[in-house]
TIRO-2110 file (N, C-alpha, C; in Angstrom, 1 decimal):
// TIRO-2110
7.4, -2.8, 1.8, N, 1, A
7.8, -2.2, 0.6, CA, 1, A
8.1, -3.2, -0.5, C, 1, A
7.5, -3.0, -1.7, N, 2, A
7.8, -3.9, -2.8, CA, 2, A
8.5, -3.1, -3.9, C, 2, A
9.5, -3.7, -4.5, N, 3, A
10.3, -3.3, -5.6, CA, 3, A
10.0, -4.1, -6.8, C, 3, A
9.6, -3.5, -7.9, N, 4, A
9.4, -4.2, -9.1, CA, 4, A
10.3, -3.9, -10.1, C, 4, A
11.2, -4.8, -10.4, N, 5, A
12.3, -4.6, -11.5, CA, 5, A
12.2, -5.7, -12.4, C, 5, A
12.4, -5.5, -13.7, N, 6, A
12.6, -6.6, -14.6, CA, 6, A
14.0, -7.1, -14.5, C, 6, A
14.2, -8.3, -14.9, N, 7, A
15.5, -8.9, -14.8, CA, 7, A
16.6, -8.0, -15.4, C, 7, A
16.4, -7.4, -16.5, N, 8, A
17.4, -6.6, -17.1, CA, 8, A
17.7, -5.4, -16.3, C, 8, A
16.7, -4.8, -15.6, N, 9, A
16.9, -3.7, -14.7, CA, 9, A
17.6, -4.1, -13.5, C, 9, A
17.3, -5.2, -12.9, N, 10, A
18.0, -5.8, -11.8, CA, 10, A
19.5, -6.0, -12.0, C, 10, A
19.8, -6.5, -13.2, N, 11, A
21.2, -6.7, -13.6, CA, 11, A
21.9, -5.4, -13.9, C, 11, A
21.2, -4.4, -14.5, N, 12, A
21.8, -3.2, -14.7, CA, 12, A
22.0, -2.4, -13.4, C, 12, A
21.1, -2.6, -12.5, N, 13, A
21.4, -2.0, -11.0, CA, 13, A
22.6, -2.6, -10.5, C, 13, A
22.8, -4.0, -10.5, N, 14, A
24.0, -4.7, -10.0, CA, 14, A
25.2, -4.2, -10.6, C, 14, A
25.1, -4.1, -12.0, N, 15, A
26.2, -3.6, -12.7, CA, 15, A
26.6, -2.2, -12.3, C, 15, A
25.7, -1.3, -12.2, N, 16, A
26.0, 0.1, -11.9, CA, 16, A
26.6, 0.2, -10.5, C, 16, A
26.0, -0.6, -9.6, N, 17, A
26.7, -0.6, -8.2, CA, 17, A
28.0, -1.1, -8.2, C, 17, A
28.3, -2.2, -8.9, N, 18, A
29.7, -2.7, -9.0, CA, 18, A
30.7, -1.6, -9.6, C, 18, A
30.2, -1.0, -10.7, N, 19, A
31.0, 0.0, -11.3, CA, 19, A
31.3, 1.3, -10.4, C, 19, A
30.3, 1.6, -9.7, N, 20, A
30.4, 2.7, -8.7, CA, 20, A
31.5, 2.4, -7.6, C, 20, A
31.4, 1.1, -7.1, N, 21, A
32.4, 0.6, -6.1, CA, 21, A
33.7, 0.6, -6.7, C, 21, A
33.9, 0.0, -7.8, N, 22, A
35.2, 0.0, -8.5, CA, 22, A
35.8, 1.4, -8.7, C, 22, A
35.0, 2.3, -9.2, N, 23, A
35.4, 3.7, -9.5, CA, 23, A
35.7, 4.4, -8.2, C, 23, A
35.0, 4.0, -7.2, N, 24, A
35.2, 4.8, -5.9, CA, 24, A
36.5, 4.3, -5.1, C, 24, A
37.1, 3.3, -5.7, N, 25, A
38.4, 2.8, -5.0, CA, 25, A
38.0, 2.0, -3.7, C, 25, A
36.8, 1.5, -3.5, N, 26, A
36.3, 0.8, -2.3, CA, 26, A
37.1, -0.5, -2.3, C, 26, A
37.2, -1.1, -1.1, N, 27, A
37.9, -2.5, -0.9, CA, 27, A
37.1, -3.4, -1.8, C, 27, A
37.6, -4.3, -2.5, N, 28, A
37.0, -5.3, -3.2, CA, 28, A
36.5, -6.5, -2.3, C, 28, A
35.3, -6.8, -2.3, N, 29, A
34.7, -8.0, -1.4, CA, 29, A
34.3, -8.9, -2.5, C, 29, A
34.6, -10.2, -2.3, N, 30, A
33.9, -11.3, -3.1, CA, 30, A
32.5, -11.3, -2.7, C, 30, A
31.7, -12.1, -3.6, N, 31, A
30.2, -12.2, -3.3, CA, 31, A
30.1, -12.9, -2.0, C, 31, A
30.9, -13.8, -1.6, N, 32, A
30.8, -14.6, -0.3, CA, 32, A
31.1, -13.6, 0.8, C, 32, A
32.2, -12.9, 0.7, N, 33, A
32.7, -11.9, 1.7, CA, 33, A
31.5, -10.9, 1.8, C, 33, A
30.9, -10.4, 0.8, N, 34, A
29.8, -9.4, 0.9, CA, 34, A
28.6, -10.1, 1.7, C, 34, A
28.3, -11.3, 1.4, N, 35, A
27.2, -12.0, 2.0, CA, 35, A
27.5, -12.2, 3.5, C, 35, A
28.7, -12.5, 3.8, N, 36, A
29.0, -12.7, 5.3, CA, 36, A
28.9, -11.3, 5.9, C, 36, A
29.4, -10.2, 5.3, N, 37, A
29.5, -8.9, 5.9, CA, 37, A
27.9, -8.5, 6.1, C, 37, A
27.1, -8.6, 5.1, N, 38, A
25.7, -8.1, 5.2, CA, 38, A
25.1, -9.0, 6.3, C, 38, A
25.3, -10.3, 6.4, N, 39, A
24.6, -11.1, 7.5, CA, 39, A
25.1, -10.5, 8.9, C, 39, A
26.3, -10.2, 9.0, N, 40, A
26.8, -9.7, 10.3, CA, 40, A
26.1, -8.4, 10.6, C, 40, A
25.9, -7.6, 9.6, N, 41, A
25.3, -6.2, 9.9, CA, 41, A
23.9, -6.1, 9.8, C, 41, A
23.2, -7.1, 9.2, N, 42, A
21.7, -6.9, 9.0, CA, 42, A
21.0, -8.0, 9.9, C, 42, A
21.6, -9.1, 10.1, N, 43, A
20.9, -10.0, 11.1, CA, 43, A
21.4, -9.7, 12.6, C, 43, A
20.4, -10.0, 13.5, N, 44, A
20.9, -9.5, 14.9, CA, 44, A
22.0, -10.5, 15.5, C, 44, A
22.9, -9.8, 16.3, N, 45, A
23.9, -10.7, 16.9, CA, 45, A
23.4, -11.5, 18.0, C, 45, A
24.1, -12.5, 18.5, N, 46, A
25.6, -12.7, 18.3, CA, 46, A
25.9, -13.5, 16.9, C, 46, A
27.0, -13.3, 16.4, N, 47, A
27.4, -14.0, 15.2, CA, 47, A
28.7, -14.8, 15.7, C, 47, A
28.7, -16.1, 15.2, N, 48, A
29.9, -16.8, 15.5, CA, 48, A
30.3, -17.4, 14.2, C, 48, A
31.5, -17.9, 14.2, N, 49, A
32.1, -18.4, 13.0, CA, 49, A
31.3, -19.7, 12.7, C, 49, A
31.0, -20.5, 13.6, N, 50, A
30.1, -21.7, 13.3, CA, 50, A
28.8, -21.3, 12.8, C, 50, A
28.1, -20.3, 13.4, N, 51, A
26.7, -19.9, 12.9, CA, 51, A
26.8, -19.4, 11.5, C, 51, A
27.8, -18.5, 11.2, N, 52, A
27.9, -18.1, 9.9, CA, 52, A
28.2, -19.1, 8.8, C, 52, A
29.0, -20.1, 9.3, N, 53, A
29.3, -21.2, 8.2, CA, 53, A
27.9, -21.9, 8.0, C, 53, A
27.2, -22.2, 9.0, N, 54, A
25.9, -22.8, 8.8, CA, 54, A
24.9, -22.1, 8.0, C, 54, A
24.8, -20.8, 8.2, N, 55, A
23.9, -19.9, 7.5, CA, 55, A
24.2, -19.7, 6.1, C, 55, A
25.7, -19.8, 5.7, N, 56, A
26.0, -19.7, 4.3, CA, 56, A
26.3, -21.0, 3.7, C, 56, A
26.1, -22.1, 4.5, N, 57, A
26.4, -23.5, 4.0, CA, 57, A
27.8, -23.7, 3.4, C, 57, A
28.7, -23.2, 4.2, N, 58, A
30.2, -23.5, 3.8, CA, 58, A
30.9, -24.0, 5.1, C, 58, A
32.1, -24.2, 5.0, N, 59, A
32.9, -24.7, 6.1, CA, 59, A
33.5, -23.6, 7.0, C, 59, A
33.8, -23.9, 8.2, N, 60, A
34.4, -22.9, 9.1, CA, 60, A
35.6, -22.3, 8.6, C, 60, A
36.5, -23.0, 7.9, N, 61, A
37.8, -22.4, 7.4, CA, 61, A
37.3, -21.4, 6.2, C, 61, A
36.3, -21.5, 5.5, N, 62, A
35.9, -20.6, 4.4, CA, 62, A
35.5, -19.3, 5.2, C, 62, A
34.7, -19.4, 6.3, N, 63, A
34.4, -18.1, 7.0, CA, 63, A
35.6, -17.5, 7.7, C, 63, A
36.6, -18.3, 8.2, N, 64, A
37.7, -17.8, 8.8, CA, 64, A
38.5, -17.0, 7.8, C, 64, A
38.7, -17.5, 6.6, N, 65, A
39.5, -16.9, 5.6, CA, 65, A
38.8, -15.5, 5.3, C, 65, A
37.5, -15.5, 5.0, N, 66, A
36.9, -14.3, 4.7, CA, 66, A
37.0, -13.2, 5.8, C, 66, A
36.8, -13.7, 7.1, N, 67, A
36.9, -12.9, 8.2, CA, 67, A
38.3, -12.3, 8.4, C, 67, A
39.4, -13.1, 8.0, N, 68, A
40.7, -12.6, 8.1, CA, 68, A
40.9, -11.4, 7.1, C, 68, A
40.3, -11.5, 5.9, N, 69, A
40.4, -10.4, 5.0, CA, 69, A
39.6, -9.3, 5.4, C, 69, A
38.4, -9.4, 5.9, N, 70, A
37.6, -8.3, 6.3, CA, 70, A
38.1, -7.7, 7.7, C, 70, A
38.7, -8.5, 8.5, N, 71, A
39.4, -8.0, 9.7, CA, 71, A
40.6, -7.0, 9.3, C, 71, A
41.4, -7.4, 8.3, N, 72, A
42.4, -6.6, 7.9, CA, 72, A
41.9, -5.3, 7.4, C, 72, A
40.7, -5.3, 6.8, N, 73, A
40.2, -4.0, 6.3, CA, 73, A
39.4, -3.3, 7.4, C, 73, A
39.4, -3.8, 8.6, N, 74, A
38.7, -3.1, 9.6, CA, 74, A
37.2, -3.2, 9.7, C, 74, A
36.6, -4.0, 9.0, N, 75, A
35.2, -4.2, 8.8, CA, 75, A
34.5, -5.0, 9.9, C, 75, A
35.2, -6.0, 10.4, N, 76, A
34.8, -6.9, 11.5, CA, 76, A
36.1, -7.2, 12.5, C, 76, A
35.6, -7.6, 13.6, N, 77, A
36.6, -8.1, 14.7, CA, 77, A
36.1, -9.3, 15.2, C, 77, A
37.1, -10.2, 15.6, N, 78, A
36.7, -11.6, 16.2, CA, 78, A
37.4, -11.7, 17.6, C, 78, A
36.7, -12.4, 18.5, N, 79, A
37.2, -12.6, 19.8, CA, 79, A
36.6, -13.9, 20.4, C, 79, A
37.3, -14.5, 21.2, N, 80, A
36.7, -15.7, 22.0, CA, 80, A
35.6, -15.4, 22.8, C, 80, A
34.6, -16.3, 22.8, N, 81, A
33.5, -16.2, 23.7, CA, 81, A
33.8, -16.6, 25.1, C, 81, A
33.8, -15.7, 26.0, N, 82, A
34.2, -16.0, 27.3, CA, 82, A
33.3, -17.1, 28.1, C, 82, A
32.2, -17.1, 27.7, N, 83, A
31.2, -18.1, 28.1, CA, 83, A
31.5, -19.5, 27.6, C, 83, A
32.0, -19.6, 26.5, N, 84, A
32.2, -20.9, 25.8, CA, 84, A
33.4, -20.7, 24.9, C, 84, A
34.6, -20.9, 25.3, N, 85, A
35.9, -20.6, 24.7, CA, 85, A
35.9, -21.4, 23.3, C, 85, A
35.1, -22.3, 23.0, N, 86, A
35.1, -23.0, 21.8, CA, 86, A
34.6, -22.1, 20.6, C, 86, A
33.7, -21.1, 21.0, N, 87, A
33.1, -20.3, 20.0, CA, 87, A
33.9, -19.0, 19.8, C, 87, A
34.0, -18.6, 18.5, N, 88, A
34.6, -17.4, 18.2, CA, 88, A
33.4, -16.4, 17.7, C, 88, A
33.4, -15.3, 18.4, N, 89, A
32.4, -14.3, 18.2, CA, 89, A
32.9, -13.3, 17.1, C, 89, A
31.9, -12.8, 16.3, N, 90, A
32.2, -11.8, 15.3, CA, 90, A
31.6, -10.5, 15.7, C, 90, A
32.3, -9.4, 15.9, N, 91, A
31.9, -8.2, 16.2, CA, 91, A
31.8, -7.1, 15.0, C, 91, A
30.8, -6.4, 15.1, N, 92, A
30.8, -5.2, 14.1, CA, 92, A
31.8, -4.2, 14.5, C, 92, A
32.2, -3.3, 13.6, N, 93, A
33.1, -2.2, 13.9, CA, 93, A
32.4, -0.9, 13.3, C, 93, A
32.9, 0.1, 13.8, N, 94, A
32.4, 1.4, 13.3, CA, 94, A
32.7, 1.5, 11.8, C, 94, A
33.9, 1.2, 11.4, N, 95, A
34.3, 1.2, 10.0, CA, 95, A
33.4, 0.3, 9.2, C, 95, A
33.1, -0.9, 9.7, N, 96, A
32.3, -1.8, 8.9, CA, 96, A
30.8, -1.2, 8.8, C, 96, A
30.4, -0.6, 9.9, N, 97, A
29.0, -0.1, 9.9, CA, 97, A
28.9, 1.1, 8.9, C, 97, A
30.0, 1.9, 8.8, N, 98, A
30.0, 3.0, 7.8, CA, 98, A
30.2, 2.5, 6.4, C, 98, A
30.8, 1.4, 6.2, N, 99, A
31.0, 0.7, 5.0, CA, 99, A
29.7, 0.3, 4.5, C, 99, A
29.0, -0.4, 5.3, N, 100, A
27.7, -1.1, 4.9, CA, 100, A
26.6, 0.1, 4.6, C, 100, A
26.6, 1.1, 5.5, N, 101, A
25.7, 2.2, 5.3, CA, 101, A
26.0, 2.9, 3.9, C, 101, A
27.2, 3.2, 3.7, N, 102, A
27.6, 3.8, 2.5, CA, 102, A
27.3, 3.0, 1.2, C, 102, A
27.4, 1.7, 1.4, N, 103, A
27.1, 0.8, 0.3, CA, 103, A
25.6, 0.8, 0.0, C, 103, A
24.8, 0.8, 1.1, N, 104, A
23.4, 0.9, 1.0, CA, 104, A
23.0, 2.2, 0.1, C, 104, A
23.8, 3.4, 0.5, N, 105, A
23.5, 4.6, -0.1, CA, 105, A
23.8, 4.5, -1.6, C, 105, A
24.8, 3.8, -2.0, N, 106, A
25.2, 3.6, -3.4, CA, 106, A
24.1, 2.9, -4.1, C, 106, A
23.6, 1.8, -3.5, N, 107, A
22.5, 1.1, -4.1, CA, 107, A
21.3, 1.9, -4.4, C, 107, A
20.9, 2.8, -3.3, N, 108, A
19.8, 3.6, -3.6, CA, 108, A
20.0, 4.6, -4.6, C, 108, A
21.2, 5.3, -4.6, N, 109, A
21.6, 6.2, -5.7, CA, 109, A
21.5, 5.6, -7.1, C, 109, A
22.0, 4.4, -7.2, N, 110, A
22.0, 3.8, -8.6, CA, 110, A
20.6, 3.4, -8.9, C, 110, A
19.8, 3.0, -8.0, N, 111, A
18.5, 2.5, -8.3, CA, 111, A
17.7, 3.7, -8.8, C, 111, A
17.9, 4.8, -8.2, N, 112, A
17.1, 6.0, -8.7, CA, 112, A
17.5, 6.5, -10.1, C, 112, A
18.7, 6.0, -10.5, N, 113, A
19.1, 6.5, -11.9, CA, 113, A
18.7, 5.4, -13.0, C, 113, A
18.0, 4.3, -12.5, N, 114, A
17.6, 3.4, -13.5, CA, 114, A
16.6, 3.8, -14.5, C, 114, A
16.7, 3.6, -15.7, N, 115, A
15.7, 4.0, -16.7, CA, 115, A
14.4, 3.2, -16.3, C, 115, A
13.3, 3.8, -16.6, N, 116, A
12.0, 3.1, -16.2, CA, 116, A
11.5, 2.4, -17.5, C, 116, A
END
């Protein structure tokens, strides 16, 4: 599927989604946190702190801080890898899956309202 948007339309879509999220009272995620969350939910598991840090080209403490915030929101969970205790695995949660699905629905809804 191909989507053809002019830059102004793409920016308007991004603005409308951000406004919809702010007005809906949804948890505020930074761009980095959103990138981490979408990576966890859209890319196949397993996900590790080390792997996420490499994927986003940031340090492990950056990922850990983001996961702390998202964990407090119930969007992800962490646990030690029993096979290799040095690894911290990141798990999806039902609340996180619902958040990501709802976010996708908001994007679709806002895209449909874009002027042509």
